[in-house]
N, C-alpha and C positions, 0 to 999 in steps of 0.2 A: 259229632259230639261238640260240646262247648267246654272249653277249658276254663277253670275258675281258680282265681288266686285271691287271697284275702289281703287287704291293705287297710289304711286308715285315712280318714279326712279329719283335719284338726279344726275344732271349733272352740276357741279359747284353749284351756289346758285339757279339754276333753278330746280324746282320740276315738272317733266313732268308726266302727268297722265298715268297710266298703268291699264289696265283691267285684273284682274285675273279671268280666266274662268276655272271652275272646272266641270268635266264630269265623271260620273260613267257609265261604259258599261260592258256588259257580257264578260267574258273571264278570263284568269288567272289574278292574283292580284298584278301586279307590280304597283309601285307608280312613275309616270313619270312627270317630270317638264320640259317643253320646253319654248323657247323664250329667248335664250341667257342668261341663269342664270349663275352667278358665283358660286364659291364653297360654299359660305355662303348660297346662295339661294337653291342650290341643297341639302344641308344638312337639309333644312327645313323638308324634308320627315320624318326623325327620330324624330325631335323635335315635329312636329305635331302629329305623331303617339303616342309618349309618353304622350303628354299633353292631348290628347283625352282619353287615357287609364286612366289617373289620375282622370278624372271626370266620369269614368265608361262607356266610350264609346269605342268600338272597331271598327276598319275599316271594312267595308263590304268586303265580298269575291268577289270583282269585280275589274275590271281594272280601276285605277284612273289616269286621265290625267289632268294635270294643265298646261294651256297655259297662258303665260304672254305676252299680246298684247299691243303695236305692237311688233312683233317677232324680228324685226331687231334693236331694241333699247337694248343696254346692260343693264342688271339688276344686281345690286350689293347690298349686305347688308342683314342683318337678319330681317329687318322690314317687309319682305314679309310673315313671319310666320303667323301672325294673319289673314291677308286677306285670305290666303290659308286655314287656319283652319275654318274660318267663311264660306267660300264657300263650304267646305266639309260638315259642319253642315247643311247648307241649302239643299245640294243635298241628304243628308241622312235623311232629315225630322226632324232633331233634333232642327231646328230653322226655322221660317217662310221663305218662298222664297223671301220675300221683306225685310228681316232683315237688309240688308245693304243699302236699298234705301235712298238716300239723304245724304249718308256719304261716306267719304274716310276713309280707314282703314290702320293702320300701327302698328307694335309692334312685339317684339321678344317673343317667348314662352319658358318658362322653362319646364323642364321635369315633374314638379309637377302641371302644368297647370297655373302657374303664368305668368303674362305679364310684361316683364322687359323693362327698358328704352332703347330707341334707339336714335341715333343722327338724327338731322334734323326735329324735331317736329315743330319748328317755321316756317321754309320755307314751310313745308307741310301744316300747318294751313293757311298760307297766300295764298298758291295755291288753297287749298280747298275753301277758302272764295271767291276767284276770280271765281271759277266754280259754286258758289252758293250751295256748299256742306258743311256739318258739318264734323267733324273729330273724329274718334275713335282712341285713342292713349293710351299708358300705363299711369297708374296713376302717375308714377315718371316723366313723360313728360308733364302732364296736365298743370302745372303752366306756363311752357314755351309756350305751344300752345295757352294758353288763352291770351297772349300778342298780338295775331294777330287781336283781336278786331272783329268788324263787327257783323252781326246778326246770323252767322252760329253757330250751337250748337257744343259743345265740350263734348265728353264722355271720361272719363279716368278711366276705370276699372282696378282693381288690378289683376284680374284673369279671366280665360276663363269662369268659372262657374258664376262669377259675371256679366259678359257681357250677358250670356245666360239668366240669371234671369231678367236682365233689359229688354231685347228684349221681353221676354214672359210676362212682367208686374208683375213679382213676387217681383221685387226690383226696386227702383228708384235711379239712380245715380245722385248726385248733380253735376252741372257743376263746373269745377275747377276755382279757382281764379288766376289771374296773380301773378307771384312771386314778391317778394319785389324789390323795386328800391334801389339798394345799394348806400350807401353814399360813396363819393370818399375817397380814402385812404389819410392819412396825407402825405403831400409832404414837404420835408425839405426846409427851407427858403433860398432864394437867398442871403440874407444878411450874411449868414454863410460863404460864399465864400470870403476869404480875398485876396485883390489885384485883379488882372485880370479884371480891369474895362473895357478894350477894349473888352475882351471876353464876359463880361456881356452885353455890348451893342450889340455885334453880336448875342447873344442868344435872346435878345429882338426883334431884327429885324427878326430873323428866325421865332420866334413865331408869330409875327404880320402878316407876309406875307405867312407863310407856306413854307419857303425856306429851301433848303438843306444846311447843315452846316458841314464843316470839321475843326476839331481842331487838331493842330499839336503842340506838346510840350513834354518836358521831363517828366519822371515819377514824380508824386506828384505835377504837375502843376495845377491840379484841373479839368482836362477834364471830368472825370467821375462824379465829384461833380456837375459840370455845367449841364451835360446831365440829371442827376437825378432830377434836379430842373426845367427842361423844362415843364413837365406835369402841374406844378402849374401855369405856365404862360398861358396855352392854355385855351380857352373858352370851356364850356361843349358841348357835342354833341347835335345837334338839334334832334327833334323826328325822322325825316326822316333818319338822319345819324345813330342814335341809332338803328333803325330797320335794316339798312344795315349791320352794324357791328355785331349785335346780330345774324343775319342769318348766317354769316360766322362762328361765335363762336358756333352756334348750330350744324352746320355740323361737326365741330371739336370736339364736345362733351364737350364744356367748360362752358355751362350754367348750373351750379349746382343749383338744386332747382328752376330753372326758374328765377333766379335773374338776372336782367339787371342793367346796370350802364350807367350814362351819361358821365363818365370820358373817355377821349380819350385813346385808347390803347397805351401802351408803351411796345414794344417788344425789348428784348436785347439778341439775340441768341449768343451762344458761337462761337468762331472763328473756331471750328471744325465742324460746321454745314454743312451738305451735300447739294447738289443741290435740292433734293426733300424736305429737311427740310426748305430750304430758300424760294423757289418759289412754292412748292407744288408738289405732285406726289405720287409715291408708287402704290401699286396694285389697290387701290380704288381712286387714284388721290385726296387725301385730301388736304385742303388748307395749305399753308406753312406760314412761318413767315411774308412774304411780304403781304399776304392777311389778316393775323391776325392783322397786323398793319394798316389796312384800316381805313382812316380818323384819323389816329394817327401818332405815331412816331416809326420808326425802328432805333434803336441805335446799331451801329456796333463798338464795342471797339476793339482796336488792329487791325485796318483795314487791314494792309498788311498781317496779319496772316491768313486771309481767303484765300481760294484757288482762283486763277484767274477766273476759269469758274463760280464759285459761285458769285463772285462780278460782272462779266460781265453779268450774267443772270438778274441782277437788272436794266440794262440799258433800256430794253423795258418797264417794268412797270413804271419806272420813267418818261417816256415820255407819255405813253398811259393811265396809271392808272388802268391797269388790267393785268392779267397773263393768257396766253393761254397755256394749257398743251395738247400736241398732243399725241394721241395714234394711233395705226394702224387702229382701226375701229371707233374711235370717238374723239372729241375734247372737252375739259373742260375749261371753262373760269371762273376765280375768280376775283372779284374786288381787286385792290391793289393800291389805291390812298394814298400813305403814304408820310411822311416827313422823309427824310434820315438825320440822325445825325451820324457823324463818328468821331472817335478819333484815333490818332496814335502817336507813338514816331517818332522823326525825323530820327532815324536810329536804327539799330539792337541793338547797345550798349545802346541806350536810350536817349542820350543827343545831339548828332549832333555836327557839327563844331562850331556853335555859342556859345556853352558852354565853349569852350576853353580847354576842357578835351581831353586827348590823347585817341584815339580809337584803341583798339587792333586788330580791323578787317581791318585796312588800311584806306587810304584816300578816297576810293570810297564807304565806308560803307553806307553813307547817300544816294548817288545816286542809289546804287544797291537796297537798302531797299525800297525806294520810287518808284522804277521802277516796283515793284510788282503790282502796281495799274495802270490800263490802262489809257491812256490819255482821251479817250472818257468818262470814268466814272468820272474822275476829272473835265472834262468840264461841267458836270451836277451838280457840287457843286456850288450853288449860292454864298456862303460865305466861305472863307477860312481864318482862323485866326491862327497866331503863338502865342502860350502862352509861356512867359518866365518862368523860374523857380521861385517859390515863395521864397522870401528871409526871413531870420529869423526876420528881422524888420517887414515884412508884418504879420508874424504869431504872433508876440508879440503885434502888434497894436490892439486896440479895433475894433470891427466890424463896418464898415462904409458903406455908400451907401444906396440904397433903399431896402426895403423888397419885398417879392414876390407879396403881394397884390397891392402895388403901381405900380409895373411894369405891373402886370396882368391887371390893370385897363386901362393903355395906350394901351396894346395889344388888349383888348376887344373893345376899342373905334376905333382903326384902322381897326380891322376886320369888325366891323359893317359898317364902311364907304365902305369897299370893297364889302361886301355882298349886301348892299343897292344899290350900283352903278352897279355892274355887275352880282351879284348872285354867285360869287366865289371869292376865295382868289387870290391875285396877282400871286402866284406861279402856279396856275392851270388855269389861264385865257388863252384863245386862243390868238394866235399871232395877229389875226385881232382885237380882243377886246382890246389887249394891245396897239396897234397902236393908238386907239381912245383916250386913257386916259393917256398915258405915254410919249407923245411927249415933250421933254425938251425945255426950252427956248433957245434963240440963243447962249448964253454963254455956257450952258450945252451941247448943240448939238456940239459946236466946241470942247469942252473938250473931249467929248466921241469920236469924230472922231479922235482926236490926240491920245487918249489912245488906240483905236482899232488898229491904225497903229503901235504905239510904242510897244505894248504888243503882237501884232500878234493875236488878238482875232478872234475866229471863229464866224460864224453867230449866233451860239447858245449862246456863251459867251456874245456877243453884246446884244442879247435880254434879257439875264438873268440880265445883269447890269441894263437895263431899268426896269425890274421887281422889283429889289431891290430898285432902286431909287424911284419908285412909292410907295413902302412901306414906305420908309423914309419920303416922302412927306405926306403920310397918318398919320404917327406918329406925324408929325408937324401940322396936320390939314390943310395942304396947298393944294389948288386945282391944282396947277401947279408943275411940276417937274423942279427944279431949279439947277443951277450949283453946289451948295453945296451938293445937293442930289446925283447928278452924281459923284461928287468927292468922297464922302464917299462910294458909291457903288463900285467905282473902287478900293478904298483902300482895300476892302475885296476880291478882285479878285486874283486868283492864278497867279503868274508870270510864264512865260515860263521857264521851268527848275526847278520848284518847289517853294513852299512858296507863301505867299500872297504879293501883291504889297503894303505893308503897309508903305513903306517909300517914296511914291510918294509925290511930293510937294503939289498937290491938296489934298492928304489925310491928310497931316498935317494941311492944312487950315480947312478942315472939322472937324478934331478932336478939333482944337482950338475953332471953332465955338460952338460945342456942349458942351465943357467944360465951356464955358463962359455963358451958358444960365442960 
């Protein structure tokens, strides 16, 4: 007979079922694994051999063939160890032939027969539940797998001998409990940022609508301080979003102890990050920073210092909300619906022409430095704000303005309006859906038309102004998009040649309106 055990191969966040077929036949005794295994799967031979020896079992003097079906699906990872070992035990008669019935199996074996943690327990448990199966996984991964819920049983043995004893009825394994739900980390308060009231307003708008934001300013202007306070303005993840985020984190091996959190991800990679680190890739096509920021924030400090190919690789996920990693024999898709927050100095020397300081790099320093960022990427920034240097008077003055909780309450109210209206934030709403809810009044439409011609706006920029204007109306609790909303949205739009169109007449009108409220 042929012993069969169900396990999974991971392609992105999808866990595809794989049948591990184990057969013992007469002949010389090589141990062969077929079915497109990678190096880690092929090395399972030695780990399985040593683990069985550790519990007092030797491999029979027969030919051992392990087939991973379907054979044309690439298999990667060490989690195939346990299903191969269990199939061998069934073929050898050391375990009943129906020992794996009703279960999917995953786990890496140690040479002493222990079962060690593997990545992907949560998506495997979700996939097993969908198939009506339970899951056998390492004890260290049990708390994570238990979050999948449903009626399927979860077994989480610490060792191979413990699993055998449970199968034979000599020991009963208790089902694992879900890991703890972590409390959100303490976020610094927005009121600690002195000055920069316009930047605080832009941060509130970005949080309310999920918009991309670019901050340009000299060193010490508060760009990183503002970005660090954004997570405190964002509402917690919904249960569905938390599951999506946790599945990506599970595949990346980031769910320690099975602990989940409702705090939105905030990823801030260094500017030396490679293409694979940013969008995913490598030998096993692991998720990158863009996917780890799914339903959260990707903060890129010192934006021009990132290499041009890395930055331009973000253009597709900013539009589609996912990353497609292509390989010669397969494609992997990871979700990547993130909010991009970026910060940069105006030029290499740090201060730019507006500071009045002499630049040792010549008059073209600012233009050359900002040209490192492609126009199409800048076109995808909904909000661009220029931060002036913070003056000594600002630093000496007592903290003013609103604290994080007050701004977060307005953000939550605006987001609730958006979710109840369309099921998504304004930043992720389809163009067709946006046209139904963001049509401006007559004065606003005329202003937008003039701005599009004067600023040379692309179709994408035109649409993104409407998205921001709709968010501004939501913050006001207004059903209609009015001229003042269009004016303020235009004020945060980048001018042709760099910078935000912050000095437009309509922008001053909008600023005066909001300061007078």
